[in-house]
N, C-alpha and C positions, 0 to 999 in steps of 0.2 A: 504494500500500500504506500503510495507516494503522495506528496503534497499536490503535485500536478493532478493526480487522479481525484483527490478530495475536492479541489477547486472545480474540476470539471463536473463532478457529481452534484455539488451544491448549486452550480450555475443552472444545470438542467432542472434540479428539484425545485428551485425557487421560481423559475419561469415556465416550467413544464413545456419547454420549447427548445429543441436542438438548435434551431436557427438563431433564436435570441441568445442562447448560451454561446454559440460560436462568435457572434458579434461582440459579446461582452468580454470573452477571453481572447479574441483575435486568433481563433483557431479555425482550421478547415473542418468540415463535417467528418471526414474520415479520421482525422486526428482525434476529434472529440469522441467519436464512437469507439476508437481504439482505447482511449483512456478509460471510458466507462467499462468496456469489456474487461480490461486488465484488472480494474478494481473489483468487479464482480467475481472474476476468477480467483483473485487472492482471498476474497471473503468466503467464497464457496456457494454463492447463490445470486439470484437476480435481485437487483435493486429498483430497476425501472422496467416498465412494459411499454414498448413503443410500437405504434401502428402507423399506418399511412396518414391517419387523421389526428392522432392524439398521442400524448405521453402522460403516463401516470406512474405513481410510486407503488411499489409492492408494500405489504405490511412491514417487511424487513427494511425496505427503503425509507419508510416514514420514521421508523424507530432509529434509523441511522442518521437522519438529518441533524438532530441536536448534538449527537456525538461528533459528527464531522465538523460542525460549527465550533465546538469546544476545542477539538484538536487543532483546527486552523488558527483559532485565536491564540492558543498556547504557542503554536509555532511562530506566529507573527510577533508575539510578545518577546519570545526568546531571541528571534532574529534581530529585533530592534534593540534589545538589551545588549547583545553582543556587539552590534554595530556601534552603540554608544560607548562601550568599553574600548573598542579598538580606536575610536575617534576621540577618546578621552573626554567624552561628555558625561561619563558616569564611571564610578569605580571605587575601589578601596585598596589601600596600600599600607603595609606594616613595615616599619623601619626600626632597627635597633642601633643605639649609639651611646657612647660614653656620656655620662651626665655633664661633664665639662663642655663637651661639644654641643650637647642638646641645649644647654642654657646660654651659650655664647654665640656660636657661629651658625647653628641650625635655624633659628627663627628668621633671620633675613632671607635665607635660602627658601624656606617654606613660604614666606610672603611672596617671593618672586614666582614660586610654583603655583601658589593659590591664585595669583592674578591671571595666570595663563589657563589654569584648569580648575575653576572654582567648584566643580561638582565631584572632584576626587577627594574622598575622605582619607586622611592620613593618621595612622596610629603610631605614636613614637614610644618605644620602650627604652627608657634611659637606665641602662644597666652597666655594670663594670665591664672593662675591656674584654675579659675572658668570656663573659656571658654573651657579649655581642658576637664573638666568633662562633660560639656554640649554637646560638639561635639561627645564624645564617647556615651553618653546617647541617642543622636539623630541619631546615626549611620552615622554621617558625616565622621567619621574616624573609622578604626578598632582598633587602638591602641592609648592610651594616656599615657603620662608620667607626673605625678603630685605628689603633696603631698597627703598623704592618706586622703581622705575626711572624714568628721565627720560621714556621713551615706552613705554607698555605694548603698543601695537599690538593684536594679536589676543588678548593675555593679559588676565586680569581680576585686579585688585589689591584685596584686602580688608585695610584697615589694622587692626592690633592695638593698637599703642601708639606713642608718640613717643619716640625715643631722642635723648639729648643728648651732644654731644662733651665729653670730659674731657681735662684736661692730664695728660701722662705725664712724670714728672721723675725724675732719679736720686735714690735714697733718702738720699744723703749731701750733696745740694746744698742751698744756702740756700733754694731754691724749695720744698723739701719741708717747710719749717716754716710755710708759708702755709696759711691755711684755704681759700683759693680764689685763682685767678689770672685776670688779664686776658690777652687775646691780645697786647697791647702788651708786657707783661712777659715772657710766654712767648717771644716772637719775638726777644728780646734775646740769646737763646742759640741755639746751633747746632740746627737743626731736622732731625729724621729723618723722612722722608716715605715713604709707600708709593709704589711705582713706578706710572706710568701703564701700562695704562688703568684702574687701580683706581677703583671708583666712590667710595670714601672720599676719595681724592686729588682727584678731579674735584669732589666736593661741597664740600670745603674751599676749593679754589681759586675756585669759583664764588661761594660765599657771602661769603668774605672779599674777593674782588675787587669785589663789589657795594658794599662799604663802603670801598673804596680801600686795602685792605690786601693787600700782596703776600706770597705764601707762599714763602719761600726754602727751599732744601734743601741742607744740608751733606752728608747721607748719604741714600741711598735703598735700599729693600729691597722684595722682592715679598711676603714673608711677615710677618704681624703678630708671630709669635713672634720673628723676628729683630729687628724693631723694638724689642720689649720688652727683649730681651737687650742690645741696643746702648745703650738708655737706662739700663738697670740698671748697665751698665758705666761710665757717666759720659760717653759720647760726645756726648750732646746730649739734647734734649727732643722730645716728639712730642704728637700729639693723636689720640685714637681714639674711636669710639663707646663709650658707657658700657657696652654689652654686653660689651666686651672688657676692662673694668676689672679683673675678677677674674683674667683670664689675665695681664694686665700685672703685677698684684701678685704672682702666683705666680712670675713670671719675675724678680722682685726689684725692679721699678720701683715708684714711688709715684704714685697717681692722685688728682687734685684737681679740684673743680668749675672750669669755665672760662667766663668771661663776657666781655662787651664786645668782640664780640657773643657771645651764646649761640647756638650752631649746633645745630639740631635737624633730625631727619629721621624720617619714618614708617617703621616696620617692620611688615610684614604678610604675607599669604598670596597667592601667585601661582598661578593655575590657568589651564587652557587647555581650554575646552569642557566637556562633561558629565563629572561625577564619578561614580565607583562609590559604592555604598552605604558601603563602608569609608572612602573618602576624605571623604565627606560627614560621617560620624560623627566622624572625627578633626578636621575643620574646626570642627565644633560644639564639641568639647572645647577646642580652642585658643582659640576665642572666649570660652568660659566661664572658662578658667583664666588667659588672658593679656590679655583685652580691657580689663581695668582696671589693667594693669601700669603702673608709673611708671618713669621713667628711673632708672638705678641711682644716679647722682650728682646731688644737688640743691644 
């Protein structure tokens, strides 16, 4: 049973005339007759009785009319829904991103996306970097924004910009009066680190270790917000990606450029397999709005 056959049957059933049905569907009479015959063969019985003078419905044909109308309505609705999704007139999209990115750089990108595609609903999951990777890998979201993972595996990573680590110091410490700090100076104070298996922690330990610098930790926390509060309270110092600098400042800490060595890492988009039209559109907006972004602290 095909859509073409259903349309042919309804056109004849509503007009009880093959001639009028042909005009309505822009079909020849042989083509219309063939469509009706094919439908009857697929269903196993006659739906119409046609004589040289008239056309009438069989009892089965009469009972099939409302069913055929419902099937065609559902088909047309489905066809229109999918057309709207492919043309970005309708849709839903789920994105996972680090909280620091979600609260700082993502809103302007979403504003640009919304102005182009106002009927696409976007759900943002602001989770830690490791969860972003897991959610993309498990296909819970189509698009993730995170630091470049150590091994992408089946994922694809598209870099957007390079982020640089900054020093986080208490606002009333002597360090806060510097224009910039070196790691040697920063590590003369108690260091507050993120707990393992945080990617930020691993990245710092790896890059500092390559330069023979050991990363001590007087305090550890799982949440960046807690790290910021602890530094602001004067418990010690820390280092975070510059994406987090605004959050640290709002928590009461002071952020400064950090050198010798300058530690940088790429931030970009993670995907897994083919993307929907909505996800492709958002990816394009992110590239346009963030592809030239610079580290927050220089």
